[in-house]
C-alpha positions in Angstrom: 31.9 259.5 14.2 34.1 259.6 10.9 37.4 257.5 10.4 40.5 259.4 8.9 44.2 257.6 8.8 46.8 260.2 8.6 50.1 259.5 6.8 52.9 261.8 7.7 55.4 263.4 5.6 59.0 263.2 4.8 60.6 265.0 7.6 64.3 264.3 8.2 63.8 265.7 12.0 61.5 262.7 12.4 63.7 260.3 11.1 63.6 257.0 13.4 66.5 257.3 16.1 66.2 261.1 16.0 63.2 261.1 18.4 61.5 259.2 20.8 57.6 259.6 19.5 54.9 259.4 17.1 55.7 261.6 13.8 52.7 263.4 13.9 53.3 264.8 17.4 55.2 267.8 15.9 51.6 269.0 14.8 49.6 267.9 17.8 47.4 270.8 18.2 45.8 269.5 14.8 46.2 266.4 15.8 43.7 267.2 19.2 41.3 269.7 16.8 40.9 266.8 14.3 40.0 264.1 17.3 36.9 266.5 18.1 35.3 265.3 14.8 36.8 262.2 13.7 38.1 258.7 15.2 41.9 258.9 13.8 44.8 256.7 13.6 48.6 258.0 12.3 51.1 255.3 12.1 54.7 256.1 11.4 55.9 254.9 8.1 59.3 252.6 7.8 62.1 254.5 9.1 60.2 257.5 10.7 58.9 257.8 14.2 58.9 255.2 16.6 58.8 252.2 13.4 62.3 250.6 12.8 63.5 250.7 9.0 62.7 246.9 7.1 66.2 245.4 6.0 66.4 246.1 2.5 68.0 248.2 -0.2 64.9 251.3 -0.2 61.2 251.9 -0.7 59.0 253.4 -3.2 55.7 255.0 -3.6 54.2 251.6 -4.0 56.6 250.1 -1.2 54.6 252.8 1.3 51.2 252.5 -0.2 51.4 248.9 0.4 52.7 249.4 4.1 49.5 251.2 4.9 47.8 248.5 3.2 49.1 246.4 5.3 48.4 248.5 8.4 45.3 248.7 7.8 44.3 245.0 7.0 46.3 244.3 10.1 44.6 246.6 12.4 41.1 246.5 11.1 41.0 250.1 10.9 38.7 250.7 8.0 38.7 255.0 6.9 36.5 256.7 5.2 39.3 259.0 4.3 42.9 258.9 4.0 45.0 262.2 4.8 48.2 262.6 3.8 50.4 265.5 4.8 53.4 266.8 1.6 55.2 263.6 0.7 52.2 261.7 2.6 49.8 263.1 -0.2 51.7 260.8 -2.7 51.3 257.9 -0.7 47.7 258.1 -0.1 47.4 258.6 -4.0 49.4 255.9 -5.0 47.3 253.5 -1.9 44.0 255.0 -3.7 45.3 253.8 -7.1 46.9 250.3 -6.0 44.4 249.0 -3.0 41.0 251.1 -2.5 39.4 253.6 -5.1 36.5 254.2 -2.9 38.4 255.6 0.0 38.3 259.6 -0.3 41.8 261.9 0.2 42.1 264.8 2.2 45.3 266.3 0.7 47.3 269.0 2.4 50.5 270.5 0.8 50.6 267.5 -1.4 54.0 266.7 -2.7 52.2 265.8 -6.3 54.5 267.7 -8.1 58.2 267.9 -7.9 60.3 271.4 -7.8 63.7 271.0 -9.3 65.8 268.4 -7.4 69.4 268.4 -7.9 70.5 264.9 -8.0 68.7 264.7 -11.4 71.6 266.3 -12.9 73.2 262.6 -12.4 70.5 261.4 -14.7 72.2 263.1 -17.7 76.0 261.6 -16.8 77.5 259.2 -18.8 76.5 255.6 -18.8 80.2 254.6 -18.0 79.3 256.0 -14.6 76.6 254.1 -14.1 78.8 251.7 -11.4 79.5 254.5 -9.7 76.7 257.0 -9.8 74.7 256.3 -6.9 78.0 256.8 -5.1 79.0 260.1 -6.8 75.3 261.6 -6.1 75.1 261.0 -2.5 78.8 262.2 -2.1 77.5 265.5 -3.7 74.0 266.1 -2.0 75.6 264.9 1.6 79.1 266.4 1.9 78.3 269.3 -0.9 74.9 270.4 -1.2 74.0 268.9 2.6 70.9 268.2 1.4 69.5 267.6 5.3 67.0 264.3 4.1 70.3 262.7 2.6 72.3 264.1 5.3 70.7 262.5 8.5 69.3 259.8 6.7 70.6 255.7 6.6 71.3 254.3 3.6 67.5 253.0 3.2 65.9 256.3 4.0 68.8 258.0 1.6 67.2 255.6 -1.2 64.1 255.7 -0.5 64.0 259.6 -0.5 66.0 259.6 -4.1 63.0 256.9 -5.2 60.2 259.4 -4.5 61.9 262.7 -5.0 61.7 263.0 -8.6 57.5 261.5 -9.1 55.0 263.2 -10.2 51.7 261.6 -9.9 49.5 264.8 -10.6 47.8 262.7 -13.6 46.5 260.7 -10.9 44.1 263.1 -9.8 42.6 263.5 -13.5 41.5 259.5 -13.1 39.5 260.1 -9.9 36.1 261.5 -9.4 36.4 265.0 -8.5 34.3 265.1 -5.5 36.1 262.1 -4.1 39.7 264.3 -3.2 40.1 268.0 -1.8 43.5 269.5 -1.9 44.7 272.2 0.5 48.0 274.3 0.2 49.1 277.5 2.0 49.5 280.2 -0.5 52.9 280.6 0.7 54.1 277.6 0.3 57.9 277.0 -0.6 58.0 273.5 -0.6 55.6 272.7 -3.3 54.9 275.4 -5.6 51.1 275.7 -5.2 50.6 278.4 -8.4 52.9 275.0 -10.3 50.5 272.8 -9.2 47.3 274.8 -10.1 48.4 275.9 -13.5 49.0 271.7 -14.4 45.9 270.5 -13.7 42.6 270.3 -15.8 39.6 272.5 -14.5 38.3 269.6 -12.8 41.1 269.2 -10.5 41.4 273.2 -9.7 38.1 273.1 -8.3 39.4 270.6 -5.8 42.0 273.2 -4.6 41.7 274.9 -1.8 44.4 278.3 -0.9 44.8 279.1 2.9 46.2 282.4 2.5 49.3 283.7 4.0 49.9 280.0 5.0 53.3 278.0 4.3 53.7 274.0 3.9 53.4 274.0 7.7 49.1 275.1 7.7 48.4 272.4 10.0 50.4 274.2 12.9 49.9 277.8 11.7 46.3 277.8 10.3 44.9 274.8 12.4 41.3 276.6 12.8 41.4 277.2 8.9 42.5 274.1 7.7 39.8 271.8 10.1 37.3 274.2 8.7 38.0 273.2 5.3 38.1 269.5 6.2 35.1 269.7 7.7 33.1 271.5 4.6 34.6 268.6 2.5 33.8 265.5 4.5 30.6 266.7 5.2 29.7 267.4 1.5 26.2 265.9 0.4 27.2 262.6 -2.2 26.6 263.7 -6.1 25.2 261.6 -7.9 26.4 259.1 -9.8 27.0 259.9 -13.5 25.4 257.1 -15.8 
């Protein structure tokens, strides 16, 4: 049985201390269906589910990717595929780049390209405001805009969120073998615009994008069967000849 390691997304409802279970259990039906075909593991990232956050200011994408690398090393669970959902897709691509370029990726509603972010405006303020920029930014996002990822987050989660929310890593896909990944979006995803993604990549990457019609960002719950079918088709693709 092939092995898949799952990386969850950035859901403020799954912050550590807000729930008493694994961060993937809000997509329990998807997990149960996936288990019929694969051996799976789904660890909580630091600050989510049942995993406490470390005593540091915040994490970058590279830090989250290293956490996955360390988890694989410690558990000796060597996956054939890394499945990244939303923010987890960005972690999966970063992990692939830094630690294991042989593993294949299943990217579901991946946040590889970012929509407009209100906090970007603070990057344009005069340098004289640098010492208080983060405090002003956080006050604005928490008390004025009321971004839930910031409102309910600890300082670690807030700083981590601000570290990753502006990062776009679609260029990394161009450097990968195109038969090594699949990208699956819902056509009605309003969290990560699939059309913007499709208009920003090469023809070769575009061919790896699959769209589930009338699906939202939460296609694991709303279109479980279609999603599993696409995953199974990908994992059963015959290997392509190595280019010389």
